[in-house]
N, CA, C and O atoms as a GROMACS GRO file, in nm:
protein
  484
    1LYS      N    1  12.510  10.356  10.243
    1LYS     CA    2  12.553  10.494  10.207
    1LYS      C    3  12.436  10.597  10.210
    1LYS      O    4  12.447  10.704  10.271
    2PHE      N    5  12.334  10.563  10.148
    2PHE     CA    6  12.214  10.645  10.122
    2PHE      C    7  12.150  10.672  10.259
    2PHE      O    8  12.122  10.789  10.286
    3TRP      N    9  12.125  10.578  10.346
    3TRP     CA   10  12.073  10.586  10.474
    3TRP      C   11  12.153  10.687  10.555
    3TRP      O   12  12.097  10.775  10.621
    4THR      N   13  12.296  10.671  10.547
    4THR     CA   14  12.376  10.763  10.627
    4THR      C   15  12.369  10.902  10.580
    4THR      O   16  12.372  10.996  10.660
    5GLU      N   17  12.359  10.919  10.439
    5GLU     CA   18  12.346  11.061  10.374
    5GLU      C   19  12.211  11.118  10.420
    5GLU      O   20  12.205  11.235  10.458
    6SER      N   21  12.106  11.043  10.419
    6SER     CA   22  11.967  11.086  10.444
    6SER      C   23  11.954  11.124  10.584
    6SER      O   24  11.877  11.214  10.618
    7SER      N   25  12.036  11.052  10.681
    7SER     CA   26  12.023  11.079  10.815
    7SER      C   27  12.092  11.205  10.864
    7SER      O   28  12.068  11.253  10.975
    8SER      N   29  12.177  11.258  10.776
    8SER     CA   30  12.258  11.375  10.818
    8SER      C   31  12.219  11.491  10.719
    8SER      O   32  12.271  11.600  10.741
    9SER      N   33  12.139  11.479  10.621
    9SER     CA   34  12.097  11.592  10.540
    9SER      C   35  12.035  11.701  10.600
    9SER      O   36  11.946  11.684  10.684
   10SER      N   37  12.074  11.819  10.562
   10SER     CA   38  12.021  11.931  10.628
   10SER      C   39  11.946  12.037  10.521
   10SER      O   40  11.930  12.157  10.544
   11GLY      N   41  11.911  11.979  10.423
   11GLY     CA   42  11.854  12.067  10.308
   11GLY      C   43  11.713  12.105  10.343
   11GLY      O   44  11.667  12.081  10.455
   12GLY      N   45  11.646  12.164  10.248
   12GLY     CA   46  11.510  12.206  10.271
   12GLY      C   47  11.495  12.370  10.264
   12GLY      O   48  11.576  12.454  10.302
   13ARG      N   49  11.376  12.388  10.208
   13ARG     CA   50  11.358  12.536  10.176
   13ARG      C   51  11.289  12.608  10.302
   13ARG      O   52  11.339  12.709  10.351
   14SER      N   53  11.185  12.556  10.345
   14SER     CA   54  11.129  12.636  10.455
   14SER      C   55  11.125  12.550  10.594
   14SER      O   56  11.159  12.432  10.598
   15ARG      N   57  11.084  12.617  10.696
   15ARG     CA   58  11.083  12.553  10.836
   15ARG      C   59  10.997  12.434  10.823
   15ARG      O   60  11.039  12.332  10.879
   16GLY      N   61  10.881  12.427  10.758
   16GLY     CA   62  10.802  12.302  10.753
   16GLY      C   63  10.861  12.195  10.678
   16GLY      O   64  10.843  12.077  10.711
   17ASP      N   65  10.942  12.236  10.564
   17ASP     CA   66  11.016  12.121  10.494
   17ASP      C   67  11.116  12.064  10.574
   17ASP      O   68  11.129  11.942  10.576
   18ARG      N   69  11.194  12.143  10.646
   18ARG     CA   70  11.296  12.084  10.737
   18ARG      C   71  11.226  12.007  10.846
   18ARG      O   72  11.276  11.899  10.878
   19SER      N   73  11.121  12.047  10.904
   19SER     CA   74  11.068  11.958  11.003
   19SER      C   75  11.017  11.829  10.954
   19SER      O   76  11.036  11.727  11.021
   20ALA      N   77  10.945  11.827  10.825
   20ALA     CA   78  10.894  11.712  10.782
   20ALA      C   79  11.024  11.621  10.735
   20ALA      O   80  11.011  11.499  10.734
   21GLN      N   81  11.130  11.671  10.702
   21GLN     CA   82  11.250  11.608  10.671
   21GLN      C   83  11.297  11.535  10.789
   21GLN      O   84  11.350  11.424  10.779
   22ARG      N   85  11.278  11.594  10.902
   22ARG     CA   86  11.324  11.529  11.027
   22ARG      C   87  11.268  11.393  11.052
   22ARG      O   88  11.335  11.308  11.110
   23TYR      N   89  11.143  11.368  11.008
   23TYR     CA   90  11.073  11.241  11.026
   23TYR      C   91  11.156  11.136  10.936
   23TYR      O   92  11.176  11.022  10.980
   24TYR      N   93  11.199  11.170  10.824
   24TYR     CA   94  11.270  11.074  10.736
   24TYR      C   95  11.413  11.052  10.785
   24TYR      O   96  11.470  10.944  10.770
   25GLN      N   97  11.473  11.164  10.848
   25GLN     CA   98  11.596  11.142  10.898
   25GLN      C   99  11.601  11.039  11.017
   25GLN      O  100  11.690  10.956  11.031
   26ALA      N  101  11.492  11.057  11.102
   26ALA     CA  102  11.469  10.968  11.215
   26ALA      C  103  11.466  10.829  11.161
   26ALA      O  104  11.545  10.746  11.205
   27LEU      N  105  11.372  10.795  11.060
   27LEU     CA  106  11.365  10.667  11.001
   27LEU      C  107  11.498  10.604  10.957
   27LEU      O  108  11.525  10.486  10.975
   28SER      N  109  11.578  10.692  10.897
   28SER     CA  110  11.717  10.644  10.839
   28SER      C  111  11.800  10.621  10.969
   28SER      O  112  11.869  10.519  10.974
   29LEU      N  113  11.799  10.701  11.069
   29LEU     CA  114  11.869  10.679  11.185
   29LEU      C  115  11.829  10.527  11.238
   29LEU      O  116  11.914  10.442  11.263
   30THR      N  117  11.702  10.509  11.248
   30THR     CA  118  11.650  10.381  11.305
   30THR      C  119  11.704  10.271  11.211
   30THR      O  120  11.746  10.168  11.262
   31LYS      N  121  11.706  10.284  11.087
   31LYS     CA  122  11.757  10.169  10.991
   31LYS      C  123  11.912  10.161  11.007
   31LYS      O  124  11.964  10.055  10.973
   32LEU      N  125  11.988  10.255  11.053
   32LEU     CA  126  12.125  10.238  11.081
   32LEU      C  127  12.143  10.198  11.217
   32LEU      O  128  12.258  10.184  11.258
   33GLY      N  129  12.042  10.176  11.296
   33GLY     CA  130  12.060  10.134  11.436
   33GLY      C  131  12.100  10.237  11.536
   33GLY      O  132  12.140  10.203  11.647
   34LYS      N  133  12.091  10.361  11.501
   34LYS     CA  134  12.122  10.477  11.584
   34LYS      C  135  11.997  10.520  11.644
   34LYS      O  136  11.947  10.622  11.595
   35LYS      N  137  11.935  10.463  11.740
   35LYS     CA  138  11.816  10.508  11.783
   35LYS      C  139  11.816  10.592  11.909
   35LYS      O  140  11.708  10.608  11.967
   36GLU      N  141  11.924  10.646  11.957
   36GLU     CA  142  11.939  10.728  12.073
   36GLU      C  143  11.861  10.860  12.066
   36GLU      O  144  11.803  10.895  12.169
   37ASN      N  145  11.851  10.937  11.956
   37ASN     CA  146  11.786  11.048  11.933
   37ASN      C  147  11.656  11.044  11.862
   37ASN      O  148  11.594  11.150  11.847
   38VAL      N  149  11.609  10.930  11.817
   38VAL     CA  150  11.504  10.907  11.729
   38VAL      C  151  11.364  10.958  11.797
   38VAL      O  152  11.281  11.022  11.733
   39GLU      N  153  11.349  10.926  11.918
   39GLU     CA  154  11.230  10.941  11.992
   39GLU      C  155  11.208  11.088  12.003
   39GLU      O  156  11.103  11.146  11.975
   40GLU      N  157  11.333  11.149  12.050
   40GLU     CA  158  11.330  11.310  12.071
   40GLU      C  159  11.291  11.366  11.934
   40GLU      O  160  11.203  11.452  11.934
   41ILE      N  161  11.341  11.329  11.823
   41ILE     CA  162  11.302  11.388  11.689
   41ILE      C  163  11.146  11.376  11.667
   41ILE      O  164  11.079  11.471  11.626
   42PHE      N  165  11.096  11.258  11.696
   42PHE     CA  166  10.949  11.237  11.675
   42PHE      C  167  10.873  11.339  11.780
   42PHE      O  168  10.780  11.409  11.740
   43GLN      N  169  10.912  11.342  11.900
   43GLN     CA  170  10.855  11.433  12.000
   43GLN      C  171  10.866  11.568  11.951
   43GLN      O  172  10.777  11.650  11.971
   44GLY      N  173  10.972  11.594  11.887
   44GLY     CA  174  10.995  11.744  11.841
   44GLY      C  175  10.890  11.770  11.728
   44GLY      O  176  10.831  11.878  11.724
   45LEU      N  177  10.868  11.676  11.641
   45LEU     CA  178  10.758  11.703  11.533
   45LEU      C  179  10.635  11.730  11.583
   45LEU      O  180  10.565  11.816  11.530
   46VAL      N  181  10.592  11.656  11.697
   46VAL     CA  182  10.462  11.679  11.755
   46VAL      C  183  10.465  11.815  11.802
   46VAL      O  184  10.377  11.894  11.766
   47GLU      N  185  10.565  11.853  11.883
   47GLU     CA  186  10.574  11.978  11.934
   47GLU      C  187  10.570  12.107  11.833
   47GLU      O  188  10.504  12.210  11.854
   48SER      N  189  10.650  12.081  11.724
   48SER     CA  190  10.644  12.168  11.616
   48SER      C  191  10.517  12.192  11.556
   48SER      O  192  10.474  12.304  11.530
   49GLY      N  193  10.451  12.076  11.533
   49GLY     CA  194  10.306  12.080  11.466
   49GLY      C  195  10.203  12.156  11.572
   49GLY      O  196  10.116  12.229  11.525
   50LYS      N  197  10.214  12.139  11.704
   50LYS     CA  198  10.129  12.210  11.802
   50LYS      C  199  10.168  12.358  11.803
   50LYS      O  200  10.081  12.444  11.814
   51GLU      N  201  10.294  12.387  11.791
   51GLU     CA  202  10.339  12.529  11.790
   51GLU      C  203  10.273  12.601  11.673
   51GLU      O  204  10.219  12.710  11.685
   52GLU      N  205  10.281  12.532  11.557
   52GLU     CA  206  10.227  12.588  11.425
   52GLU      C  207  10.070  12.620  11.445
   52GLU      O  208  10.019  12.727  11.413
   53LEU      N  209  10.000  12.514  11.503
   53LEU     CA  210   9.864  12.544  11.529
   53LEU      C  211   9.823  12.646  11.616
   53LEU      O  212   9.722  12.714  11.594
   54GLN      N  213   9.910  12.664  11.730
   54GLN     CA  214   9.891  12.779  11.814
   54GLN      C  215   9.910  12.910  11.760
   54GLN      O  216   9.833  13.005  11.780
   55ARG      N  217  10.025  12.913  11.684
   55ARG     CA  218  10.055  13.036  11.618
   55ARG      C  219   9.952  13.067  11.500
   55ARG      O  220   9.931  13.183  11.466
   56THR      N  221   9.898  12.972  11.446
   56THR     CA  222   9.798  12.994  11.347
   56THR      C  223   9.663  13.050  11.400
   56THR      O  224   9.596  13.139  11.347
   57SER      N  225   9.634  12.982  11.512
   57SER     CA  226   9.502  13.020  11.560
   57SER      C  227   9.504  13.165  11.628
   57SER      O  228   9.401  13.232  11.627
   58SER      N  229   9.612  13.208  11.680
   58SER     CA  230   9.611  13.336  11.756
   58SER      C  231   9.661  13.456  11.658
   58SER      O  232   9.649  13.572  11.695
   59GLN      N  233   9.714  13.425  11.541
   59GLN     CA  234   9.758  13.526  11.443
   59GLN      C  235   9.691  13.514  11.302
   59GLN      O  236   9.711  13.418  11.227
   60ILE      N  237   9.615  13.611  11.275
   60ILE     CA  238   9.570  13.604  11.140
   60ILE      C  239   9.636  13.710  11.060
   60ILE      O  240   9.624  13.829  11.091
   61ASP      N  241   9.706  13.668  10.954
   61ASP     CA  242   9.786  13.756  10.872
   61ASP      C  243   9.706  13.825  10.758
   61ASP      O  244   9.678  13.754  10.660
   62PHE      N  245   9.672  13.935  10.758
   62PHE     CA  246   9.587  14.011  10.659
   62PHE      C  247   9.658  13.991  10.512
   62PHE      O  248   9.590  13.974  10.411
   63PHE      N  249   9.792  13.995  10.510
   63PHE     CA  250   9.851  14.000  10.383
   63PHE      C  251   9.876  13.861  10.323
   63PHE      O  252   9.926  13.853  10.211
   64ALA      N  253   9.845  13.755  10.389
   64ALA     CA  254   9.864  13.622  10.353
   64ALA      C  255   9.777  13.590  10.229
   64ALA      O  256   9.820  13.512  10.145
   65LYS      N  257   9.666  13.644  10.218
   65LYS     CA  258   9.586  13.629  10.088
   65LYS      C  259   9.649  13.700   9.970
   65LYS      O  260   9.599  13.687   9.858
   66PHE      N  261   9.746  13.768   9.987
   66PHE     CA  262   9.805  13.842   9.875
   66PHE      C  263   9.933  13.743   9.831
   66PHE      O  264  10.005  13.777   9.737
   67GLY      N  265   9.954  13.631   9.898
   67GLY     CA  266  10.059  13.532   9.865
   67GLY      C  267  10.202  13.583   9.926
   67GLY      O  268  10.306  13.533   9.882
   68GLU      N  269  10.205  13.669  10.014
   68GLU     CA  270  10.326  13.708  10.078
   68GLU      C  271  10.369  13.602  10.186
   68GLU      O  272  10.488  13.579  10.205
   69GLN      N  273  10.279  13.543  10.248
   69GLN     CA  274  10.301  13.447  10.343
   69GLN      C  275  10.210  13.324  10.325
   69GLN      O  276  10.122  13.328  10.239
   70GLN      N  277  10.228  13.218  10.400
   70GLN     CA  278  10.145  13.100  10.400
   70GLN      C  279  10.003  13.138  10.462
   70GLN      O  280   9.985  13.208  10.562
   71SER      N  281   9.912  13.080  10.387
   71SER     CA  282   9.772  13.109  10.420
   71SER      C  283   9.741  13.045  10.559
   71SER      O  284   9.820  12.962  10.604
   72GLN      N  285   9.634  13.079  10.626
   72GLN     CA  286   9.583  13.033  10.745
   72GLN      C  287   9.554  12.864  10.735
   72GLN      O  288   9.596  12.778  10.812
   73ARG      N  289   9.478  12.849  10.627
   73ARG     CA  290   9.454  12.700  10.599
   73ARG      C  291   9.579  12.617  10.591
   73ARG      O  292   9.591  12.509  10.650
   74SER      N  293   9.673  12.674  10.514
   74SER     CA  294   9.797  12.594  10.481
   74SER      C  295   9.882  12.573  10.605
   74SER      O  296   9.950  12.472  10.620
   75ARG      N  297   9.875  12.673  10.695
   75ARG     CA  298   9.948  12.664  10.821
   75ARG      C  299   9.881  12.550  10.914
   75ARG      O  300   9.951  12.473  10.981
   76LEU      N  301   9.747  12.544  10.913
   76LEU     CA  302   9.675  12.457  10.990
   76LEU      C  303   9.710  12.308  10.941
   76LEU      O  304   9.743  12.218  11.019
   77ALA      N  305   9.701  12.295  10.813
   77ALA     CA  306   9.716  12.167  10.746
   77ALA      C  307   9.856  12.126  10.768
   77ALA      O  308   9.874  12.006  10.791
   78ASN      N  309   9.968  12.214  10.766
   78ASN     CA  310  10.095  12.170  10.796
   78ASN      C  311  10.118  12.136  10.940
   78ASN      O  312  10.190  12.043  10.975
   79GLY      N  313  10.052  12.217  11.026
   79GLY     CA  314  10.068  12.171  11.163
   79GLY      C  315  10.022  12.046  11.209
   79GLY      O  316  10.086  11.977  11.287
   80HIS      N  317   9.908  12.015  11.160
   80HIS     CA  318   9.843  11.889  11.175
   80HIS      C  319   9.939  11.770  11.110
   80HIS      O  320   9.963  11.664  11.168
   81TYR      N  321   9.977  11.800  11.010
   81TYR     CA  322  10.066  11.701  10.925
   81TYR      C  323  10.191  11.672  11.007
   81TYR      O  324  10.218  11.555  11.036
   82LEU      N  325  10.269  11.772  11.046
   82LEU     CA  326  10.384  11.753  11.135
   82LEU      C  327  10.340  11.687  11.267
   82LEU      O  328  10.410  11.593  11.305
   83ALA      N  329  10.253  11.715  11.327
   83ALA     CA  330  10.198  11.631  11.452
   83ALA      C  331  10.178  11.505  11.408
   83ALA      O  332  10.228  11.414  11.474
   84GLY      N  333  10.108  11.477  11.299
   84GLY     CA  334  10.088  11.331  11.257
   84GLY      C  335  10.209  11.253  11.232
   84GLY      O  336  10.214  11.136  11.268
   85LEU      N  337  10.320  11.316  11.167
   85LEU     CA  338  10.438  11.258  11.147
   85LEU      C  339  10.508  11.212  11.272
   85LEU      O  340  10.568  11.104  11.274
   86GLY      N  341  10.501  11.293  11.376
   86GLY     CA  342  10.567  11.273  11.506
   86GLY      C  343  10.494  11.154  11.567
   86GLY      O  344  10.559  11.058  11.608
   87TYR      N  345  10.360  11.158  11.576
   87TYR     CA  346  10.283  11.038  11.632
   87TYR      C  347  10.302  10.910  11.563
   87TYR      O  348  10.315  10.805  11.625
   88LEU      N  349  10.304  10.920  11.428
   88LEU     CA  350  10.337  10.812  11.360
   88LEU      C  351  10.473  10.744  11.402
   88LEU      O  352  10.480  10.625  11.430
   89GLY      N  353  10.582  10.832  11.405
   89GLY     CA  354  10.705  10.773  11.444
   89GLY      C  355  10.703  10.721  11.595
   89GLY      O  356  10.777  10.630  11.632
   90LEU      N  357  10.622  10.782  11.671
   90LEU     CA  358  10.612  10.732  11.798
   90LEU      C  359  10.532  10.599  11.814
   90LEU      O  360  10.527  10.542  11.923
   91GLY      N  361  10.471  10.552  11.707
   91GLY     CA  362  10.388  10.433  11.710
   91GLY      C  363  10.235  10.458  11.748
   91GLY      O  364  10.156  10.365  11.763
   92GLU      N  365  10.203  10.586  11.762
   92GLU     CA  366  10.064  10.609  11.798
   92GLU      C  367   9.984  10.633  11.663
   92GLU      O  368   9.958  10.746  11.622
   93LYS      N  369   9.954  10.530  11.607
   93LYS     CA  370   9.882  10.532  11.480
   93LYS      C  371   9.741  10.602  11.475
   93LYS      O  372   9.704  10.667  11.377
   94ASP      N  373   9.671  10.583  11.580
   94ASP     CA  374   9.543  10.640  11.594
   94ASP      C  375   9.549  10.797  11.596
   94ASP      O  376   9.477  10.864  11.523
   95LYS      N  377   9.644  10.855  11.690
   95LYS     CA  378   9.661  10.990  11.685
   95LYS      C  379   9.718  11.043  11.547
   95LYS      O  380   9.683  11.150  11.498
   96ALA      N  381   9.804  10.961  11.495
   96ALA     CA  382   9.858  10.998  11.359
   96ALA      C  383   9.744  11.021  11.260
   96ALA      O  384   9.729  11.123  11.192
   97ARG      N  385   9.663  10.910  11.260
   97ARG     CA  386   9.549  10.927  11.162
   97ARG      C  387   9.460  11.038  11.185
   97ARG      O  388   9.418  11.101  11.088
   98GLN      N  389   9.423  11.072  11.315
   98GLN     CA  390   9.356  11.179  11.341
   98GLN      C  391   9.415  11.310  11.294
   98GLN      O  392   9.343  11.397  11.244
   99GLU      N  393   9.539  11.324  11.308
   99GLU     CA  394   9.611  11.457  11.271
   99GLU      C  395   9.600  11.463  11.127
   99GLU      O  396   9.556  11.568  11.078
  100PHE      N  397   9.636  11.354  11.040
  100PHE     CA  398   9.630  11.354  10.901
  100PHE      C  399   9.495  11.384  10.850
  100PHE      O  400   9.481  11.456  10.750
  101ASN      N  401   9.393  11.332  10.914
  101ASN     CA  402   9.256  11.373  10.858
  101ASN      C  403   9.218  11.522  10.898
  101ASN      O  404   9.137  11.584  10.829
  102GLN      N  405   9.277  11.579  11.013
  102GLN     CA  406   9.258  11.724  11.023
  102GLN      C  407   9.335  11.814  10.929
  102GLN      O  408   9.294  11.923  10.890
  103ALA      N  409   9.455  11.756  10.894
  103ALA     CA  410   9.531  11.825  10.790
  103ALA      C  411   9.452  11.835  10.660
  103ALA      O  412   9.453  11.936  10.590
  104LEU      N  413   9.385  11.726  10.634
  104LEU     CA  414   9.316  11.726  10.501
  104LEU      C  415   9.179  11.809  10.508
  104LEU      O  416   9.122  11.858  10.410
  105GLU      N  417   9.138  11.816  10.635
  105GLU     CA  418   9.003  11.906  10.645
  105GLU      C  419   9.050  12.056  10.621
  105GLU      O  420   8.982  12.135  10.556
  106ALA      N  421   9.171  12.089  10.679
  106ALA     CA  422   9.218  12.226  10.657
  106ALA      C  423   9.272  12.243  10.517
  106ALA      O  424   9.246  12.349  10.460
  107GLY      N  425   9.343  12.152  10.454
  107GLY     CA  426   9.376  12.157  10.323
  107GLY      C  427   9.368  12.037  10.248
  107GLY      O  428   9.462  11.957  10.246
  108PRO      N  429   9.262  12.018  10.185
  108PRO     CA  430   9.231  11.896  10.103
  108PRO      C  431   9.327  11.859  10.006
  108PRO      O  432   9.331  11.744   9.962
  109ASP      N  433   9.416  11.962   9.962
  109ASP     CA  434   9.516  11.917   9.864
  109ASP      C  435   9.655  11.891   9.927
  109ASP      O  436   9.755  11.898   9.857
  110HIS      N  437   9.662  11.861  10.060
  110HIS     CA  438   9.791  11.835  10.122
  110HIS      C  439   9.827  11.689  10.092
  110HIS      O  440   9.770  11.593  10.144
  111LEU      N  441   9.927  11.683  10.002
  111LEU     CA  442   9.976  11.563   9.942
  111LEU      C  443  10.034  11.470  10.061
  111LEU      O  444  10.000  11.352  10.067
  112GLY      N  445  10.114  11.524  10.146
  112GLY     CA  446  10.190  11.446  10.250
  112GLY      C  447  10.090  11.386  10.331
  112GLY      O  448  10.101  11.267  10.361
  113ALA      N  449   9.979  11.464  10.376
  113ALA     CA  450   9.879  11.391  10.472
  113ALA      C  451   9.804  11.281  10.383
  113ALA      O  452   9.774  11.173  10.433
  114LYS      N  453   9.777  11.311  10.255
  114LYS     CA  454   9.695  11.205  10.172
  114LYS      C  455   9.792  11.082  10.166
  114LYS      O  456   9.744  10.969  10.172
  115THR      N  457   9.919  11.099  10.153
  115THR     CA  458  10.007  10.983  10.133
  115THR      C  459  10.023  10.901  10.263
  115THR      O  460  10.018  10.778  10.263
  116MET      N  461  10.043  10.975  10.371
  116MET     CA  462  10.052  10.907  10.516
  116MET      C  463   9.938  10.831  10.546
  116MET      O  464   9.944  10.717  10.591
  117LEU      N  465   9.810  10.905  10.517
  117LEU     CA  466   9.692  10.847  10.548
  117LEU      C  467   9.661  10.700  10.470
  117LEU      O  468   9.619  10.597  10.521
  118ALA      N  469   9.692  10.722  10.349
  118ALA     CA  470   9.677  10.606  10.261
  118ALA      C  471   9.770  10.486  10.324
  118ALA      O  472   9.722  10.373  10.328
  119GLN      N  473   9.880  10.505  10.364
  119GLN     CA  474   9.975  10.402  10.416
  119GLN      C  475   9.911  10.358  10.539
  119GLN      O  476   9.928  10.239  10.564
  120LEU      N  477   9.838  10.427  10.626
  120LEU     CA  478   9.785  10.399  10.747
  120LEU      C  479   9.656  10.297  10.725
  120LEU      O  480   9.621  10.214  10.808
  121ASN      N  481   9.600  10.316  10.615
  121ASN     CA  482   9.475  10.236  10.589
  121ASN      C  483   9.498  10.113  10.513
  121ASN      O  484   9.404  10.039  10.486
   0.00000   0.00000   0.00000
């Protein structure tokens, strides 16, 4: 019951939360034996992470330091984290580890990256 609920859940506050949630939805789908869209979800996470990194490097938001939007460092960390989740789901552990390490370089307090990196070691 819970695997089914988590595989179809659409909650989340921000785009980043929903993207990271997709990783766990794909794991739930795998557990249920519904593997037809799983690889596509993981590849989508890699693409989302790369898009976040490109957007971050080309746009610097002056007002981010006032708390109105996500900071540059936070966007970098989240982009690497999302890409890492995608690579991990695709079974590319070395690439995932590299992305999680880069996430922690950009944002040393990124709990998701710390957790996933600890699981890989």
